[in-house]
Backbone atoms as SQL, in Angstrom:
CREATE TABLE atoms (id INTEGER PRIMARY KEY, chain TEXT, resi INTEGER, resn TEXT, atom TEXT, x REAL, y REAL, z REAL);
INSERT INTO atoms VALUES
  (1, 'A', 1, 'MET', 'N', -1.028, -8.177, 23.880),
  (2, 'A', 1, 'MET', 'CA', -0.961, -8.536, 22.477),
  (3, 'A', 1, 'MET', 'C', -0.360, -9.928, 22.306),
  (4, 'A', 2, 'GLU', 'N', 0.634, -10.241, 23.124),
  (5, 'A', 2, 'GLU', 'CA', 1.305, -11.536, 22.974),
  (6, 'A', 2, 'GLU', 'C', 0.308, -12.698, 23.076),
  (7, 'A', 3, 'TRP', 'N', -0.569, -12.664, 24.063),
  (8, 'A', 3, 'TRP', 'CA', -1.511, -13.757, 24.270),
  (9, 'A', 3, 'TRP', 'C', -2.618, -13.757, 23.220),
  (10, 'A', 4, 'TYR', 'N', -3.080, -12.583, 22.838),
  (11, 'A', 4, 'TYR', 'CA', -4.083, -12.521, 21.772),
  (12, 'A', 4, 'TYR', 'C', -3.511, -13.078, 20.476),
  (13, 'A', 5, 'ARG', 'N', -2.268, -12.706, 20.176),
  (14, 'A', 5, 'ARG', 'CA', -1.650, -13.178, 18.942),
  (15, 'A', 5, 'ARG', 'C', -1.503, -14.707, 18.960),
  (16, 'A', 6, 'LYS', 'N', -1.116, -15.261, 20.106),
  (17, 'A', 6, 'LYS', 'CA', -0.976, -16.724, 20.199),
  (18, 'A', 6, 'LYS', 'C', -2.315, -17.403, 19.930),
  (19, 'A', 7, 'ALA', 'N', -3.367, -16.872, 20.533),
  (20, 'A', 7, 'ALA', 'CA', -4.704, -17.450, 20.301),
  (21, 'A', 7, 'ALA', 'C', -5.123, -17.262, 18.848),
  (22, 'A', 8, 'ALA', 'N', -4.833, -16.090, 18.289),
  (23, 'A', 8, 'ALA', 'CA', -5.195, -15.798, 16.898),
  (24, 'A', 8, 'ALA', 'C', -4.480, -16.740, 15.940),
  (25, 'A', 9, 'GLU', 'N', -3.214, -16.996, 16.209),
  (26, 'A', 9, 'GLU', 'CA', -2.439, -17.890, 15.347),
  (27, 'A', 9, 'GLU', 'C', -2.966, -19.322, 15.400),
  (28, 'A', 10, 'GLN', 'N', -3.671, -19.662, 16.475),
  (29, 'A', 10, 'GLN', 'CA', -4.271, -20.988, 16.596),
  (30, 'A', 10, 'GLN', 'C', -5.671, -21.036, 15.991),
  (31, 'A', 11, 'GLY', 'N', -6.100, -19.916, 15.400),
  (32, 'A', 11, 'GLY', 'CA', -7.365, -19.901, 14.682),
  (33, 'A', 11, 'GLY', 'C', -8.551, -19.394, 15.480),
  (34, 'A', 12, 'TYR', 'N', -8.324, -18.899, 16.695),
  (35, 'A', 12, 'TYR', 'CA', -9.429, -18.388, 17.505),
  (36, 'A', 12, 'TYR', 'C', -9.932, -17.075, 16.906),
  (37, 'A', 13, 'VAL', 'N', -11.156, -17.108, 16.395),
  (38, 'A', 13, 'VAL', 'CA', -11.699, -15.999, 15.619),
  (39, 'A', 13, 'VAL', 'C', -11.805, -14.704, 16.437),
  (40, 'A', 14, 'GLY', 'N', -12.200, -14.803, 17.698),
  (41, 'A', 14, 'GLY', 'CA', -12.307, -13.607, 18.529),
  (42, 'A', 14, 'GLY', 'C', -10.965, -12.931, 18.723),
  (43, 'A', 15, 'ALA', 'N', -9.930, -13.720, 18.899),
  (44, 'A', 15, 'ALA', 'CA', -8.586, -13.172, 19.056),
  (45, 'A', 15, 'ALA', 'C', -8.089, -12.566, 17.742),
  (46, 'A', 16, 'GLN', 'N', -8.431, -13.178, 16.627),
  (47, 'A', 16, 'GLN', 'CA', -8.033, -12.621, 15.336),
  (48, 'A', 16, 'GLN', 'C', -8.635, -11.234, 15.151),
  (49, 'A', 17, 'PHE', 'N', -9.900, -11.085, 15.538),
  (50, 'A', 17, 'PHE', 'CA', -10.541, -9.777, 15.454),
  (51, 'A', 17, 'PHE', 'C', -9.842, -8.768, 16.365),
  (52, 'A', 18, 'ILE', 'N', -9.524, -9.170, 17.586),
  (53, 'A', 18, 'ILE', 'CA', -8.881, -8.258, 18.533),
  (54, 'A', 18, 'ILE', 'C', -7.497, -7.848, 18.036),
  (55, 'A', 19, 'VAL', 'N', -6.732, -8.789, 17.520),
  (56, 'A', 19, 'VAL', 'CA', -5.409, -8.459, 16.986),
  (57, 'A', 19, 'VAL', 'C', -5.551, -7.480, 15.823),
  (58, 'A', 20, 'GLY', 'N', -6.519, -7.715, 14.947),
  (59, 'A', 20, 'GLY', 'CA', -6.764, -6.776, 13.852),
  (60, 'A', 20, 'GLY', 'C', -7.093, -5.389, 14.371),
  (61, 'A', 21, 'SER', 'N', -7.934, -5.329, 15.381),
  (62, 'A', 21, 'SER', 'CA', -8.328, -4.052, 15.966),
  (63, 'A', 21, 'SER', 'C', -7.147, -3.347, 16.616),
  (64, 'A', 22, 'MET', 'N', -6.295, -4.105, 17.287),
  (65, 'A', 22, 'MET', 'CA', -5.121, -3.503, 17.925),
  (66, 'A', 22, 'MET', 'C', -4.191, -2.893, 16.878),
  (67, 'A', 23, 'TYR', 'N', -4.027, -3.581, 15.758),
  (68, 'A', 23, 'TYR', 'CA', -3.205, -3.023, 14.678),
  (69, 'A', 23, 'TYR', 'C', -3.892, -1.807, 14.044),
  (70, 'A', 24, 'GLU', 'N', -5.196, -1.888, 13.850),
  (71, 'A', 24, 'GLU', 'CA', -5.905, -0.763, 13.230),
  (72, 'A', 24, 'GLU', 'C', -5.767, 0.510, 14.067),
  (73, 'A', 25, 'HIS', 'N', -5.864, 0.363, 15.379),
  (74, 'A', 25, 'HIS', 'CA', -5.882, 1.533, 16.250),
  (75, 'A', 25, 'HIS', 'C', -4.545, 1.811, 16.939),
  (76, 'A', 26, 'GLY', 'N', -3.542, 0.968, 16.695),
  (77, 'A', 26, 'GLY', 'CA', -2.235, 1.186, 17.312),
  (78, 'A', 26, 'GLY', 'C', -2.251, 1.008, 18.817),
  (79, 'A', 27, 'LYS', 'N', -3.009, 0.049, 19.298),
  (80, 'A', 27, 'LYS', 'CA', -3.095, -0.231, 20.741),
  (81, 'A', 27, 'LYS', 'C', -2.146, -1.371, 21.097),
  (82, 'A', 28, 'GLY', 'N', -1.065, -1.064, 21.794),
  (83, 'A', 28, 'GLY', 'CA', -0.095, -2.087, 22.188),
  (84, 'A', 28, 'GLY', 'C', 0.889, -2.460, 21.096),
  (85, 'A', 29, 'VAL', 'N', 0.671, -1.927, 19.895),
  (86, 'A', 29, 'VAL', 'CA', 1.559, -2.162, 18.748),
  (87, 'A', 29, 'VAL', 'C', 1.566, -0.889, 17.910),
  (88, 'A', 30, 'ASP', 'N', 2.528, -0.796, 17.020),
  (89, 'A', 30, 'ASP', 'CA', 2.501, 0.311, 16.067),
  (90, 'A', 30, 'ASP', 'C', 1.296, 0.136, 15.155),
  (91, 'A', 31, 'GLN', 'N', 0.633, 1.231, 14.840),
  (92, 'A', 31, 'GLN', 'CA', -0.512, 1.169, 13.937),
  (93, 'A', 31, 'GLN', 'C', -0.056, 0.640, 12.584),
  (94, 'A', 32, 'ASN', 'N', -0.798, -0.348, 12.071),
  (95, 'A', 32, 'ASN', 'CA', -0.429, -0.958, 10.800),
  (96, 'A', 32, 'ASN', 'C', -1.713, -1.467, 10.136),
  (97, 'A', 33, 'TYR', 'N', -2.227, -0.671, 9.200),
  (98, 'A', 33, 'TYR', 'CA', -3.493, -1.028, 8.550),
  (99, 'A', 33, 'TYR', 'C', -3.389, -2.316, 7.748),
  (100, 'A', 34, 'LEU', 'N', -2.253, -2.558, 7.128),
  (101, 'A', 34, 'LEU', 'CA', -2.089, -3.774, 6.336),
  (102, 'A', 34, 'LEU', 'C', -2.226, -5.016, 7.223),
  (103, 'A', 35, 'LYS', 'N', -1.562, -4.999, 8.384),
  (104, 'A', 35, 'LYS', 'CA', -1.685, -6.132, 9.308),
  (105, 'A', 35, 'LYS', 'C', -3.101, -6.229, 9.868),
  (106, 'A', 36, 'ALA', 'N', -3.738, -5.084, 10.091),
  (107, 'A', 36, 'ALA', 'CA', -5.127, -5.100, 10.571),
  (108, 'A', 36, 'ALA', 'C', -6.010, -5.829, 9.576),
  (109, 'A', 37, 'VAL', 'N', -5.874, -5.499, 8.298),
  (110, 'A', 37, 'VAL', 'CA', -6.678, -6.150, 7.263),
  (111, 'A', 37, 'VAL', 'C', -6.388, -7.650, 7.225),
  (112, 'A', 38, 'GLU', 'N', -5.130, -8.023, 7.345),
  (113, 'A', 38, 'GLU', 'CA', -4.774, -9.446, 7.314),
  (114, 'A', 38, 'GLU', 'C', -5.477, -10.217, 8.430),
  (115, 'A', 39, 'TRP', 'N', -5.476, -9.662, 9.646),
  (116, 'A', 39, 'TRP', 'CA', -6.102, -10.355, 10.768),
  (117, 'A', 39, 'TRP', 'C', -7.617, -10.307, 10.681),
  (118, 'A', 40, 'TYR', 'N', -8.159, -9.178, 10.277),
  (119, 'A', 40, 'TYR', 'CA', -9.611, -9.107, 10.083),
  (120, 'A', 40, 'TYR', 'C', -10.064, -10.137, 9.052),
  (121, 'A', 41, 'ARG', 'N', -9.290, -10.278, 7.981),
  (122, 'A', 41, 'ARG', 'CA', -9.662, -11.212, 6.912),
  (123, 'A', 41, 'ARG', 'C', -9.689, -12.656, 7.428),
  (124, 'A', 42, 'LYS', 'N', -8.722, -13.010, 8.260),
  (125, 'A', 42, 'LYS', 'CA', -8.711, -14.374, 8.814),
  (126, 'A', 42, 'LYS', 'C', -10.008, -14.650, 9.574),
  (127, 'A', 43, 'ALA', 'N', -10.447, -13.689, 10.385),
  (128, 'A', 43, 'ALA', 'CA', -11.683, -13.860, 11.142),
  (129, 'A', 43, 'ALA', 'C', -12.902, -13.771, 10.228),
  (130, 'A', 44, 'ALA', 'N', -12.870, -12.853, 9.277),
  (131, 'A', 44, 'ALA', 'CA', -14.003, -12.651, 8.372),
  (132, 'A', 44, 'ALA', 'C', -14.269, -13.898, 7.545),
  (133, 'A', 45, 'GLU', 'N', -13.218, -14.547, 7.107),
  (134, 'A', 45, 'GLU', 'CA', -13.379, -15.750, 6.294),
  (135, 'A', 45, 'GLU', 'C', -13.956, -16.906, 7.097),
  (136, 'A', 46, 'GLN', 'N', -13.943, -16.783, 8.418),
  (137, 'A', 46, 'GLN', 'CA', -14.586, -17.775, 9.283),
  (138, 'A', 46, 'GLN', 'C', -15.997, -17.338, 9.661),
  (139, 'A', 47, 'GLY', 'N', -16.459, -16.241, 9.042),
  (140, 'A', 47, 'GLY', 'CA', -17.828, -15.789, 9.261),
  (141, 'A', 47, 'GLY', 'C', -18.017, -14.789, 10.376),
  (142, 'A', 48, 'HIS', 'N', -16.956, -14.180, 10.869),
  (143, 'A', 48, 'HIS', 'CA', -17.042, -13.201, 11.961),
  (144, 'A', 48, 'HIS', 'C', -17.569, -11.874, 11.409),
  (145, 'A', 49, 'ALA', 'N', -18.802, -11.540, 11.775),
  (146, 'A', 49, 'ALA', 'CA', -19.493, -10.378, 11.192),
  (147, 'A', 49, 'ALA', 'C', -18.779, -9.062, 11.467),
  (148, 'A', 50, 'CYS', 'N', -18.284, -8.862, 12.679),
  (149, 'A', 50, 'CYS', 'CA', -17.591, -7.593, 12.979),
  (150, 'A', 50, 'CYS', 'C', -16.340, -7.442, 12.119),
  (151, 'A', 51, 'SER', 'N', -15.631, -8.531, 11.903),
  (152, 'A', 51, 'SER', 'CA', -14.445, -8.478, 11.045),
  (153, 'A', 51, 'SER', 'C', -14.833, -8.177, 9.607),
  (154, 'A', 52, 'GLN', 'N', -15.934, -8.763, 9.149),
  (155, 'A', 52, 'GLN', 'CA', -16.412, -8.482, 7.795),
  (156, 'A', 52, 'GLN', 'C', -16.737, -7.005, 7.655),
  (157, 'A', 53, 'HIS', 'N', -17.391, -6.447, 8.650),
  (158, 'A', 53, 'HIS', 'CA', -17.706, -5.016, 8.630),
  (159, 'A', 53, 'HIS', 'C', -16.436, -4.172, 8.611),
  (160, 'A', 54, 'HIS', 'N', -15.471, -4.534, 9.455),
  (161, 'A', 54, 'HIS', 'CA', -14.232, -3.757, 9.516),
  (162, 'A', 54, 'HIS', 'C', -13.454, -3.827, 8.200),
  (163, 'A', 55, 'ILE', 'N', -13.455, -4.973, 7.551),
  (164, 'A', 55, 'ILE', 'CA', -12.798, -5.049, 6.240),
  (165, 'A', 55, 'ILE', 'C', -13.518, -4.124, 5.258),
  (166, 'A', 56, 'GLY', 'N', -14.844, -4.105, 5.330),
  (167, 'A', 56, 'GLY', 'CA', -15.594, -3.175, 4.490),
  (168, 'A', 56, 'GLY', 'C', -15.148, -1.741, 4.706),
  (169, 'A', 57, 'VAL', 'N', -14.976, -1.369, 5.956),
  (170, 'A', 57, 'VAL', 'CA', -14.517, -0.009, 6.278),
  (171, 'A', 57, 'VAL', 'C', -13.122, 0.236, 5.710),
  (172, 'A', 58, 'MET', 'N', -12.246, -0.759, 5.845),
  (173, 'A', 58, 'MET', 'CA', -10.876, -0.599, 5.351),
  (174, 'A', 58, 'MET', 'C', -10.870, -0.372, 3.834),
  (175, 'A', 59, 'TYR', 'N', -11.703, -1.139, 3.111),
  (176, 'A', 59, 'TYR', 'CA', -11.786, -0.929, 1.670),
  (177, 'A', 59, 'TYR', 'C', -12.498, 0.380, 1.327),
  (178, 'A', 60, 'HIS', 'N', -13.492, 0.724, 2.100),
  (179, 'A', 60, 'HIS', 'CA', -14.231, 1.971, 1.871),
  (180, 'A', 60, 'HIS', 'C', -13.287, 3.168, 1.978),
  (181, 'A', 61, 'CYS', 'N', -12.406, 3.142, 2.970),
  (182, 'A', 61, 'CYS', 'CA', -11.533, 4.286, 3.254),
  (183, 'A', 61, 'CYS', 'C', -10.139, 4.145, 2.660),
  (184, 'A', 62, 'GLY', 'N', -9.795, 2.959, 2.170),
  (185, 'A', 62, 'GLY', 'CA', -8.456, 2.759, 1.623),
  (186, 'A', 62, 'GLY', 'C', -7.389, 2.613, 2.694),
  (187, 'A', 63, 'TYR', 'N', -7.734, 2.017, 3.816),
  (188, 'A', 63, 'TYR', 'CA', -6.771, 1.794, 4.901),
  (189, 'A', 63, 'TYR', 'C', -6.127, 0.419, 4.737),
  (190, 'A', 64, 'GLY', 'N', -4.842, 0.390, 4.374),
  (191, 'A', 64, 'GLY', 'CA', -4.118, -0.863, 4.238),
  (192, 'A', 64, 'GLY', 'C', -4.383, -1.606, 2.943),
  (193, 'A', 65, 'VAL', 'N', -5.337, -1.116, 2.177),
  (194, 'A', 65, 'VAL', 'CA', -5.699, -1.700, 0.882),
  (195, 'A', 65, 'VAL', 'C', -6.057, -0.547, -0.050),
  (196, 'A', 66, 'ASP', 'N', -6.115, -0.835, -1.333),
  (197, 'A', 66, 'ASP', 'CA', -6.576, 0.185, -2.268),
  (198, 'A', 66, 'ASP', 'C', -8.058, 0.436, -2.019),
  (199, 'A', 67, 'GLU', 'N', -8.447, 1.696, -2.035),
  (200, 'A', 67, 'GLU', 'CA', -9.859, 2.033, -1.867),
  (201, 'A', 67, 'GLU', 'C', -10.662, 1.351, -2.967),
  (202, 'A', 68, 'ASN', 'N', -11.707, 0.626, -2.565),
  (203, 'A', 68, 'ASN', 'CA', -12.503, -0.120, -3.529),
  (204, 'A', 68, 'ASN', 'C', -13.919, -0.246, -2.972),
  (205, 'A', 69, 'HIS', 'N', -14.806, 0.576, -3.486),
  (206, 'A', 69, 'HIS', 'CA', -16.161, 0.621, -2.940),
  (207, 'A', 69, 'HIS', 'C', -16.982, -0.626, -3.234),
  (208, 'A', 70, 'SER', 'N', -16.754, -1.261, -4.361),
  (209, 'A', 70, 'SER', 'CA', -17.520, -2.474, -4.640),
  (210, 'A', 70, 'SER', 'C', -17.098, -3.598, -3.697),
  (211, 'A', 71, 'THR', 'N', -15.804, -3.693, -3.396),
  (212, 'A', 71, 'THR', 'CA', -15.344, -4.694, -2.437),
  (213, 'A', 71, 'THR', 'C', -15.858, -4.361, -1.043),
  (214, 'A', 72, 'ALA', 'N', -15.869, -3.081, -0.691),
  (215, 'A', 72, 'ALA', 'CA', -16.417, -2.660, 0.605),
  (216, 'A', 72, 'ALA', 'C', -17.873, -3.102, 0.721),
  (217, 'A', 73, 'LEU', 'N', -18.641, -2.890, -0.329),
  (218, 'A', 73, 'LEU', 'CA', -20.051, -3.286, -0.302),
  (219, 'A', 73, 'LEU', 'C', -20.222, -4.794, -0.129),
  (220, 'A', 74, 'GLU', 'N', -19.366, -5.570, -0.771),
  (221, 'A', 74, 'GLU', 'CA', -19.439, -7.027, -0.624),
  (222, 'A', 74, 'GLU', 'C', -19.256, -7.435, 0.837),
  (223, 'A', 75, 'TRP', 'N', -18.265, -6.839, 1.495),
  (224, 'A', 75, 'TRP', 'CA', -18.016, -7.180, 2.894),
  (225, 'A', 75, 'TRP', 'C', -19.135, -6.657, 3.790),
  (226, 'A', 76, 'TYR', 'N', -19.632, -5.459, 3.516),
  (227, 'A', 76, 'TYR', 'CA', -20.768, -4.942, 4.290),
  (228, 'A', 76, 'TYR', 'C', -21.967, -5.880, 4.162),
  (229, 'A', 77, 'ARG', 'N', -22.217, -6.383, 2.951),
  (230, 'A', 77, 'ARG', 'CA', -23.351, -7.298, 2.742),
  (231, 'A', 77, 'ARG', 'C', -23.198, -8.572, 3.557),
  (232, 'A', 78, 'LYS', 'N', -21.994, -9.133, 3.565),
  (233, 'A', 78, 'LYS', 'CA', -21.760, -10.359, 4.331),
  (234, 'A', 78, 'LYS', 'C', -22.063, -10.136, 5.810),
  (235, 'A', 79, 'ALA', 'N', -21.602, -9.014, 6.326),
  (236, 'A', 79, 'ALA', 'CA', -21.846, -8.709, 7.743),
  (237, 'A', 79, 'ALA', 'C', -23.322, -8.428, 7.994),
  (238, 'A', 80, 'ALA', 'N', -23.942, -7.683, 7.093),
  (239, 'A', 80, 'ALA', 'CA', -25.358, -7.334, 7.246),
  (240, 'A', 80, 'ALA', 'C', -26.236, -8.576, 7.222),
  (241, 'A', 81, 'GLU', 'N', -25.888, -9.545, 6.386),
  (242, 'A', 81, 'GLU', 'CA', -26.660, -10.786, 6.306),
  (243, 'A', 81, 'GLU', 'C', -26.662, -11.539, 7.625),
  (244, 'A', 82, 'GLN', 'N', -25.680, -11.248, 8.465),
  (245, 'A', 82, 'GLN', 'CA', -25.612, -11.873, 9.787),
  (246, 'A', 82, 'GLN', 'C', -26.220, -10.980, 10.862),
  (247, 'A', 83, 'GLY', 'N', -26.801, -9.868, 10.444),
  (248, 'A', 83, 'GLY', 'CA', -27.465, -8.987, 11.395),
  (249, 'A', 83, 'GLY', 'C', -26.608, -7.879, 11.966),
  (250, 'A', 84, 'HIS', 'N', -25.429, -7.660, 11.432),
  (251, 'A', 84, 'HIS', 'CA', -24.554, -6.600, 11.937),
  (252, 'A', 84, 'HIS', 'C', -25.188, -5.239, 11.633),
  (253, 'A', 85, 'THR', 'N', -25.563, -4.522, 12.669),
  (254, 'A', 85, 'THR', 'CA', -26.328, -3.280, 12.545),
  (255, 'A', 85, 'THR', 'C', -25.600, -2.204, 11.753),
  (256, 'A', 86, 'GLU', 'N', -24.339, -1.949, 12.083),
  (257, 'A', 86, 'GLU', 'CA', -23.600, -0.887, 11.372),
  (258, 'A', 86, 'GLU', 'C', -23.451, -1.218, 9.892),
  (259, 'A', 87, 'ALA', 'N', -23.229, -2.477, 9.579),
  (260, 'A', 87, 'ALA', 'CA', -23.105, -2.874, 8.174),
  (261, 'A', 87, 'ALA', 'C', -24.424, -2.649, 7.448),
  (262, 'A', 88, 'LYS', 'N', -25.541, -2.974, 8.114),
  (263, 'A', 88, 'LYS', 'CA', -26.860, -2.726, 7.515),
  (264, 'A', 88, 'LYS', 'C', -27.043, -1.240, 7.242),
  (265, 'A', 89, 'GLU', 'N', -26.655, -0.407, 8.192),
  (266, 'A', 89, 'GLU', 'CA', -26.789, 1.042, 8.017),
  (267, 'A', 89, 'GLU', 'C', -25.933, 1.540, 6.862),
  (268, 'A', 90, 'ARG', 'N', -24.733, 1.015, 6.734),
  (269, 'A', 90, 'ARG', 'CA', -23.865, 1.430, 5.627),
  (270, 'A', 90, 'ARG', 'C', -24.481, 1.048, 4.286),
  (271, 'A', 91, 'LEU', 'N', -25.145, -0.094, 4.235),
  (272, 'A', 91, 'LEU', 'CA', -25.807, -0.505, 2.996),
  (273, 'A', 91, 'LEU', 'C', -27.025, 0.377, 2.720),
  (274, 'A', 92, 'ASP', 'N', -27.759, 0.707, 3.776),
  (275, 'A', 92, 'ASP', 'CA', -28.939, 1.560, 3.609),
  (276, 'A', 92, 'ASP', 'C', -28.576, 2.952, 3.105),
  (277, 'A', 93, 'PHE', 'N', -27.419, 3.427, 3.520),
  (278, 'A', 93, 'PHE', 'CA', -26.989, 4.773, 3.141),
  (279, 'A', 93, 'PHE', 'C', -25.712, 4.722, 2.327),
  (280, 'A', 94, 'ALA', 'N', -25.631, 3.745, 1.430),
  (281, 'A', 94, 'ALA', 'CA', -24.418, 3.525, 0.649),
  (282, 'A', 94, 'ALA', 'C', -24.226, 4.628, -0.384),
  (283, 'A', 95, 'VAL', 'N', -23.702, 5.708, 0.106),
  (284, 'A', 95, 'VAL', 'CA', -23.353, 6.830, -0.774),
  (285, 'A', 95, 'VAL', 'C', -21.853, 7.000, -0.650),
  (286, 'A', 96, 'PHE', 'N', -21.149, 6.560, -1.665),
  (287, 'A', 96, 'PHE', 'CA', -19.683, 6.630, -1.639),
  (288, 'A', 96, 'PHE', 'C', -19.251, 7.732, -2.582),
  (289, 'A', 97, 'VAL', 'N', -18.466, 8.623, -2.055),
  (290, 'A', 97, 'VAL', 'CA', -18.010, 9.762, -2.855),
  (291, 'A', 97, 'VAL', 'C', -16.579, 9.553, -3.266);
């Protein structure tokens, strides 16, 4: 985590995604959805499709943020526009209960 975080803090998008994932799943750090969203957002704002998809999931499920389906759809669309398969599937079957 130490080295990924250093790279992430320097703006390396792949490391930002990995740090977000480590926080989301509690790998090497305590699970922290809020920090996961923060790191995913840094990568997503640089156009990282997987991070955009993961932010969509976080908003869809209310992990670290208030549940917000319209915001989830926005992030899914951004990822889908880049060809992210899971994001496309979520849009195709966008049934939010």
